[in-house]
C-alpha positions as CSV (number, residue, x, y, z in Angstrom):
1,M,19.9,9.2,-13.8
2,K,16.3,8.2,-14.6
3,K,13.5,10.2,-13.1
4,I,10.3,8.7,-11.7
5,A,7.1,10.4,-10.5
6,I,5.4,8.9,-7.5
7,I,1.7,9.9,-6.9
8,G,0.9,10.1,-3.2
9,A,3.1,10.7,-0.2
10,S,1.4,8.9,2.7
11,Y,3.0,6.0,4.6
12,L,1.5,3.8,1.9
13,Q,3.9,5.1,-0.7
14,L,7.0,5.2,1.5
15,P,8.2,1.7,0.5
16,L,7.9,2.7,-3.1
17,V,10.0,5.9,-2.6
18,K,12.7,4.0,-0.7
19,K,12.8,1.2,-3.3
20,A,13.1,3.8,-6.2
21,K,16.0,5.5,-4.4
22,D,17.7,2.1,-3.7
23,M,17.4,1.5,-7.5
24,G,19.3,4.8,-8.1
25,L,16.3,6.7,-9.5
26,E,15.6,10.4,-9.0
27,T,12.3,10.5,-7.1
28,H,9.6,13.2,-7.7
29,C,6.7,12.9,-5.3
30,F,3.2,14.6,-5.6
31,A,0.6,15.0,-2.8
32,W,-0.9,17.3,-0.3
33,E,1.6,18.4,2.4
34,K,-0.6,17.2,5.2
35,G,0.5,13.6,6.1
36,A,3.1,13.6,3.4
37,V,5.7,11.4,5.2
38,C,7.4,10.7,1.9
39,A,8.4,14.4,1.5
40,E,11.5,14.0,3.6
41,Y,12.6,10.9,1.6
42,A,11.9,11.9,-2.0
43,D,14.5,14.0,-3.9
44,F,11.7,16.4,-4.9
45,F,8.3,17.0,-3.4
46,Y,5.4,18.9,-5.0
47,P,2.4,20.0,-2.8
48,I,-0.1,19.2,-5.5
49,S,-3.3,17.1,-4.9
50,T,-3.0,13.6,-6.3
51,I,-6.2,14.1,-8.3
52,N,-5.0,17.3,-10.0
53,K,-3.8,15.4,-13.0
54,E,-3.4,18.5,-15.3
55,A,-1.1,20.2,-12.8
56,I,0.9,17.0,-12.3
57,L,1.2,16.4,-16.0
58,K,2.6,19.9,-16.5
59,E,5.2,19.3,-13.9
60,C,6.1,15.9,-15.2
61,Q,6.6,17.2,-18.7
62,Q,8.9,19.9,-17.4
63,I,10.8,17.4,-15.3
64,G,11.0,14.9,-18.2
65,I,10.1,11.9,-16.1
66,D,10.9,8.4,-17.4
67,G,8.0,6.7,-15.5
68,I,5.1,7.3,-13.2
69,V,3.7,4.9,-10.5
70,S,1.7,4.6,-7.3
71,I,0.9,1.7,-5.0
72,A,-2.0,1.0,-2.7
73,S,-4.0,4.0,-3.8
74,D,-7.1,3.9,-6.0
75,I,-7.4,7.7,-6.0
76,A,-4.0,8.0,-7.7
77,V,-4.8,5.5,-10.5
78,P,-6.5,8.0,-12.9
79,T,-3.6,10.5,-12.5
80,V,-1.0,7.8,-13.2
81,N,-2.9,6.6,-16.3
82,Y,-3.5,10.2,-17.5
83,V,0.1,11.3,-17.3
84,A,1.4,8.0,-18.7
85,S,-1.0,8.2,-21.7
86,H,-0.1,11.9,-22.4
87,M,3.6,11.3,-22.1
88,N,3.6,8.0,-24.0
89,L,5.0,6.1,-21.0
90,P,4.2,2.5,-20.1
91,G,0.8,2.4,-18.3
92,N,-2.9,1.6,-18.6
93,D,-5.1,3.5,-21.1
94,D,-6.6,6.5,-19.4
95,A,-9.8,5.9,-21.3
96,F,-10.6,3.0,-19.0
97,S,-9.6,4.6,-15.7
98,D,-13.2,4.9,-14.5
99,M,-13.8,1.2,-14.8
100,V,-11.1,0.4,-12.2
101,T,-12.0,3.2,-9.7
102,N,-15.8,3.2,-9.8
103,K,-17.4,0.0,-8.4
104,M,-20.6,0.5,-10.4
105,K,-18.8,0.8,-13.7
106,M,-16.6,-2.2,-12.8
107,R,-19.8,-4.3,-12.0
108,E,-21.2,-3.2,-15.4
109,C,-18.0,-4.3,-17.1
110,F,-18.0,-7.7,-15.4
111,A,-21.7,-8.3,-16.3
112,K,-20.9,-7.4,-20.0
113,N,-17.9,-9.7,-20.1
114,A,-19.4,-12.7,-18.2
115,V,-17.0,-12.3,-15.2
116,P,-18.8,-13.8,-12.2
117,S,-19.7,-11.1,-9.7
118,P,-22.5,-10.1,-7.4
119,K,-25.8,-8.6,-8.6
120,F,-26.0,-4.9,-7.9
121,H,-27.9,-1.6,-8.0
122,M,-26.4,2.0,-7.8
123,T,-28.1,4.9,-6.1
124,K,-27.4,8.6,-5.5
125,T,-30.1,8.9,-2.8
126,A,-31.1,7.3,0.4
127,D,-34.6,6.8,-1.0
128,V,-34.1,3.2,-2.0
129,A,-37.6,2.1,-2.7
130,G,-37.5,-0.5,-5.4
131,Y,-33.8,-0.7,-5.6
132,T,-33.6,-4.2,-4.2
133,D,-36.6,-5.9,-5.8
134,N,-34.4,-8.6,-7.4
135,L,-31.9,-8.8,-4.4
136,A,-32.6,-10.9,-1.4
137,F,-31.5,-9.7,2.0
138,P,-28.9,-9.5,3.4
139,V,-27.2,-7.1,1.0
140,I,-23.9,-5.2,1.1
141,V,-23.9,-1.4,0.8
142,K,-20.7,0.5,-0.1
143,P,-19.5,3.8,-1.7
144,T,-18.8,3.3,-5.4
145,D,-15.3,4.9,-5.1
146,R,-13.7,4.2,-1.7
147,S,-11.4,1.6,-0.3
148,G,-10.3,0.4,3.2
149,S,-13.8,-0.7,4.1
150,R,-15.0,2.9,4.4
151,G,-18.8,3.1,4.3
152,V,-19.1,-0.7,3.8
153,E,-22.0,-2.3,5.7
154,K,-24.0,-5.5,5.6
155,V,-27.7,-4.8,5.9
156,E,-30.0,-7.6,7.1
157,T,-33.4,-6.0,6.5
158,R,-35.0,-3.4,4.3
159,E,-35.8,-1.2,7.3
160,H,-32.1,-0.5,7.9
161,L,-31.2,0.0,4.2
162,G,-31.7,3.7,3.9
163,E,-29.5,4.5,6.9
164,A,-26.6,2.4,5.5
165,V,-27.0,3.9,2.0
166,E,-26.8,7.4,3.6
167,R,-23.6,6.5,5.4
168,A,-22.1,5.2,2.1
169,L,-23.1,8.3,0.2
170,Q,-21.4,10.5,2.8
171,E,-18.2,8.5,2.4
172,S,-18.3,8.6,-1.4
173,F,-16.4,11.2,-3.3
174,A,-19.0,11.2,-6.1
175,G,-22.0,10.9,-3.8
176,E,-22.8,7.4,-5.1
177,A,-23.5,4.1,-3.4
178,I,-23.9,0.6,-4.6
179,I,-26.2,-2.0,-3.2
180,E,-25.1,-5.5,-4.0
181,E,-25.9,-9.1,-3.4
182,Y,-24.2,-10.5,-0.3
183,V,-21.9,-13.4,-1.1
184,D,-21.2,-15.7,1.8
185,G,-17.9,-17.6,2.1
186,C,-14.2,-17.2,2.5
187,E,-12.4,-14.2,1.1
188,V,-9.1,-14.0,-0.8
189,S,-7.1,-11.5,-2.8
190,V,-4.9,-12.2,-5.8
191,E,-1.7,-10.2,-6.3
192,S,-0.6,-9.8,-9.9
193,I,1.7,-7.9,-12.2
194,S,1.0,-7.3,-15.9
195,W,3.1,-6.4,-18.9
196,Q,1.7,-5.7,-22.4
197,G,-1.5,-7.5,-21.4
198,Q,0.2,-10.7,-20.1
199,H,-0.8,-11.3,-16.4
200,Y,1.5,-13.0,-13.9
201,I,-0.2,-14.2,-10.8
202,L,2.3,-13.8,-7.9
203,Q,0.3,-15.0,-4.9
204,I,-3.2,-15.7,-3.5
205,T,-3.8,-14.2,0.0
206,D,-6.2,-15.6,2.5
207,K,-8.1,-12.9,4.5
208,V,-9.7,-12.7,7.9
209,T,-12.1,-9.9,8.6
210,T,-14.2,-8.5,11.4
211,G,-17.3,-10.0,9.7
212,A,-20.6,-8.2,9.7
213,P,-21.5,-5.4,9.5
214,H,-18.3,-3.7,8.2
215,F,-15.9,-6.5,7.2
216,V,-12.7,-4.7,8.1
217,E,-9.6,-6.9,7.4
218,L,-7.8,-8.1,10.5
219,E,-5.4,-10.6,9.0
220,H,-3.7,-11.5,5.6
221,H,-1.9,-14.8,5.1
222,Q,0.1,-16.1,2.1
223,P,0.0,-18.6,0.4
224,S,-3.6,-19.4,0.3
225,S,-4.8,-22.7,2.0
226,L,-7.5,-23.2,-0.6
227,P,-7.4,-26.5,-2.7
228,S,-5.3,-26.3,-5.8
229,N,-8.3,-26.8,-8.1
230,I,-10.1,-23.8,-6.6
231,Q,-6.9,-21.7,-6.9
232,L,-6.6,-22.5,-10.6
233,R,-10.2,-21.4,-11.2
234,I,-9.6,-18.2,-9.2
235,K,-6.5,-17.4,-11.4
236,D,-8.6,-17.9,-14.6
237,I,-11.3,-15.6,-13.3
238,V,-8.8,-12.9,-12.4
239,R,-7.1,-13.0,-15.7
240,N,-10.5,-12.6,-17.5
241,A,-11.4,-9.7,-15.2
242,L,-8.1,-8.0,-15.9
243,D,-8.6,-8.3,-19.6
244,A,-12.2,-7.0,-19.3
245,L,-11.0,-4.0,-17.4
246,H,-8.1,-3.3,-19.9
247,I,-5.5,-3.6,-17.2
248,E,-2.4,-4.3,-19.2
249,Y,0.5,-2.9,-17.2
250,G,1.6,-2.8,-13.6
251,A,0.3,-4.3,-10.3
252,S,-3.3,-5.4,-9.6
253,H,-5.1,-6.5,-6.5
254,S,-8.3,-8.6,-7.0
255,E,-10.7,-9.5,-4.2
256,L,-12.9,-12.6,-4.5
257,K,-15.2,-14.7,-2.3
258,I,-15.6,-18.4,-2.5
259,S,-18.8,-20.1,-1.2
260,D,-18.9,-23.4,0.7
261,N,-20.1,-25.1,-2.5
262,G,-17.2,-23.7,-4.5
263,E,-18.9,-20.9,-6.3
264,I,-16.4,-18.0,-7.0
265,K,-17.4,-14.4,-7.5
266,I,-15.0,-11.5,-7.9
267,I,-15.9,-8.6,-5.7
268,E,-13.6,-5.9,-7.1
269,V,-10.2,-5.2,-8.7
270,G,-7.7,-2.5,-8.0
271,A,-5.3,-1.5,-10.7
272,R,-2.6,-1.1,-8.1
273,M,-0.7,-3.1,-5.5
274,G,-2.6,-4.3,-2.5
275,G,-2.4,-2.3,0.6
276,D,-2.0,-3.5,4.2
277,F,1.6,-4.6,3.5
278,I,0.4,-7.2,1.0
279,G,2.2,-6.0,-2.0
280,S,5.0,-4.1,-0.3
281,D,6.1,-6.8,2.1
282,L,4.1,-10.1,2.1
283,V,4.7,-11.1,-1.5
284,M,8.5,-10.6,-1.2
285,L,8.5,-12.6,2.1
286,S,6.5,-15.5,0.7
287,T,7.9,-15.7,-2.9
288,G,11.2,-14.0,-2.9
289,Y,10.0,-11.8,-5.8
290,D,10.6,-8.1,-5.4
291,F,7.1,-6.8,-6.3
292,L,8.0,-3.1,-5.6
293,K,11.0,-3.3,-8.0
294,G,8.9,-5.1,-10.6
295,V,6.2,-2.3,-10.5
296,I,8.9,0.4,-10.9
297,E,10.5,-1.5,-13.8
298,V,7.1,-1.7,-15.6
299,S,6.7,2.0,-15.3
300,L,10.2,2.5,-16.8
301,G,9.5,0.0,-19.7
302,D,12.2,-2.4,-18.3
303,F,10.1,-5.4,-17.3
304,H,11.5,-8.8,-16.5
305,A,9.2,-11.8,-16.0
306,P,8.8,-12.6,-12.3
307,Q,10.9,-15.4,-10.8
308,I,9.6,-17.1,-7.7
309,T,12.7,-18.0,-5.7
310,T,11.3,-19.1,-2.4
311,H,8.2,-20.8,-0.9
312,K,7.6,-19.5,2.6
313,F,4.6,-18.3,4.7
314,S,4.0,-14.7,5.4
315,G,1.2,-12.6,6.9
316,V,0.1,-9.6,8.8
317,Y,-2.0,-9.2,11.9
318,F,-3.6,-5.8,12.8
319,L,-4.1,-4.5,16.3
320,S,-7.5,-3.2,17.5
321,E,-9.9,-3.7,20.4
322,E,-11.0,-6.9,18.7
323,T,-7.4,-8.2,18.7
324,K,-6.1,-6.6,21.8
325,H,-4.2,-9.8,22.7
326,L,-1.7,-8.8,20.0
327,K,-0.5,-5.8,22.0
328,S,1.8,-7.7,24.3
329,I,3.0,-9.8,21.4
330,I,4.0,-6.6,19.5
331,E,5.6,-5.1,22.6
332,N,7.7,-8.3,23.1
333,R,8.3,-9.0,19.4
334,K,12.0,-10.0,20.0
335,D,10.7,-13.1,21.7
336,N,9.5,-14.5,18.4
337,P,12.1,-14.6,15.6
338,E,9.4,-15.1,13.0
339,I,8.1,-11.6,13.5
340,V,10.0,-9.4,11.0
341,E,8.3,-6.1,11.8
342,A,5.8,-4.8,14.4
343,Q,4.6,-1.5,15.6
344,I,1.9,0.1,17.8
345,T,0.8,3.2,15.9
346,S,-1.8,4.4,18.5
347,P,-2.1,3.7,22.3
348,L,-5.9,3.8,21.9
349,L,-7.5,0.6,20.8
350,K,-10.8,1.1,18.9
351,H,-13.6,-1.1,17.8
352,I,-12.9,-0.8,14.1
353,E,-15.3,0.3,11.3
354,C,-12.6,1.0,8.7
355,S,-8.9,0.2,8.2
356,G,-8.0,3.7,9.6
357,D,-9.2,2.6,13.0
358,R,-6.4,0.1,13.5
359,S,-3.8,0.7,16.2
360,G,-0.8,-1.3,15.0
361,Y,0.4,-4.4,13.2
362,L,2.9,-7.2,13.1
363,I,4.3,-8.9,10.0
364,Y,5.7,-12.4,10.0
365,Q,7.6,-14.9,7.9
366,S,7.6,-18.6,8.6
367,V,8.9,-21.8,7.0
368,N,6.5,-24.0,9.0
369,G,3.1,-22.6,8.1
370,K,0.8,-19.8,9.1
371,L,1.9,-18.1,12.4
372,E,-1.0,-18.7,14.8
373,L,-1.3,-15.9,17.4
């Protein structure tokens, strides 16, 4: 029986653990015990921090793993790359891990390789005098190393910039914030899988967010409704970005914005599967391709080129105070056969400032188009 290491044990990794077990693999899961819902599903659980790559490498060498993987977690990426590199397993080169986990280094990489992206400045202090001399307001402020919209804020005037930067610095693991050009327009993500440097675009996802100031995602829908010529340009930009970042193996999740005049800029790239059920559920529902299985096969060196077997519509809606009308729909989900999964995770509905403030979700699949709720 082949053995696979899974980095992270939160609910985000649970679909991965279940898929690996369905594939007949022996699962070894690493994470802090708190919130480790995967511990009861994995064959073996190790209460080791996902960022403690030396300790995890030592355990993986003793176990003799055949592959290592994580989904929907930027924090786990350096550890996955580190272990894979040291054990000569399929994976991205550890030397480039910083470029895909630090937004500042990613921006520098894009600028060097002519990948269209917003102008930017990095700061380690809330004293931001002079940092936006060549940026027109509004600007976006965010931590350099977080996801899920944590610490992200649109700032309209210089007077409010310091406060926003301080908030981003507090959210950042490294104590760094990035101030970047605000790009107006619609937002999409691109879901991809790579093998030996060849990139397969699986789907383009349309996004709906709360808008300013925090831009927390409320909906995701596949396939994208953008014109085909725009989608072709998006795919070309993403492939160039993946090459620039040295992402050669596994899943990737790229976020882009498209202005009303058709200008496309890439906001960031994750060297992992998209969260919010995008990679674990929506891709399979809209294309028929088992993305989870594909990611595991890459980690084991047993990759097969993706086959798109269906063309349907899929999506997810998230429950919050802003979308409280969804509560009754989730509670009566059996009334709508297009809803494939739904759950209320908290009775308290919040005005959301990050993805952790959501109170539930519903996932749909349709043959007739986007499910309007």
